[in-house]
C-alpha angles and dihedrals in degrees: 000000000000110000123249092244092052090049091051093049093050102042112022110109093202093069087098133177087282092066125123120296117285110277096205115118116249099197090245104111095200093048092046091052090051092048091051089049092053092048091050093047092049090052090051090052092050089054089049089051089054090053091046090049090055090053103039105026130229094318094064117146132222088253089060091053093046091051092049090049092047094238138105123261093251089059090051091051090056087069102034126043092217143321090292090059090052091050090053090051090049089052091052091048091048090054091050092050093048098046092040088062101031104049097053089048093051090048096048114131094239139124113279100262097043088047092053091046093050093050092049092046090052091054096045092045091056095050091044091053094044106027096152092049091051092047090049092053100035094052094052096247093141091051092051093047099042106027086230129127125288109273096200092048090052092049089048090052092047094049095042092050092051092044089051089059092047094050091043090055092053094045091052089047088059092043092249128142104269093198089098093058097089101048088041092053094047090047092053094046093047092049093049093047094049091046090050092054091047091049094050091052098043106028086191092149138024124269093251091054096050090045091052094048092051091045091056093045093051093044091049089056093048093045093047094050095045093048089053086060093048094256119130117193123191104229093209101046121080114245120248092248122043104213113196139193111258113209098209134177093260135038106283119241108238087220094056122098118246097178110163095159 
C-alpha cells in the first residue's frame, strides 16, 4: 500500500511552488548533502512552528517561530520565502499528521462499530492535540495569507473520495447498489468536520462523548440502509472481508474495487 506521506506528496494541491527543496539526487555528493541538510532543517522549523502555534495561536509571527526554534529570523528566512511559505508548510504537515492517524484507524481489522469509533477518535484526537493548527486551516487563514488552495477542503476531498471507494466495496460485497457510496461518504465527512469545528469552539462535552455520539449516528445510518436491503450486519463482529482504503497515485474512482481482503 502506498504510504500516507507518499500519497500527500503526489496528490495534494497545496504543495505549491514554495514547497521544500527538491529531494532528487543530483550526483554531486556535496550538493546532495547540503540539500538533505536544508530539507531536514526546514522540517525542524515546521515542527517549531507547530509548537509556537500551540502557544501563540493562529496569529503567530515569524519571530515567535524563530524564538521557538532557537534561531534568528534571518536564519528562518533562509528556509522559507516568507510567512506565506511557512503557512503552506504547516498545512502540509497538518495533512500528514491527520492522515497518518486517520487512515490506519479506518483500515483497522475490527468489527464495524469499533472501526468507526477508532477512526472518529483518531480525528478528534488530532484536532484536540493541535487545536490552533486546525483552526488555522479550517478557517481558511492559509488561503487568505497565501492565495493558495484550501487545505481543509482538499483533505476533505481526499478522505471522502477514498471513503467512497471503501463504502462502495462493502455495498457491492452485500449485492447492494453502490451508487449511494459517494454522497454517503461526503455526508459523513462533512458531518464529522462540522462537528469537530463546533466541538473545538464549545468544548461542551469530552472527546469520548462526542466520538461515541457520532459513532452511534453513523452506525444507525449504515444499519438502517442495509436492513432496508435485507442485509443484517452484527456491529460487534468483524466482517468476512476487510476492505481497506488504498492511497494510490491517482484519485481513486469510487466505482473501482479496492479489495485487499
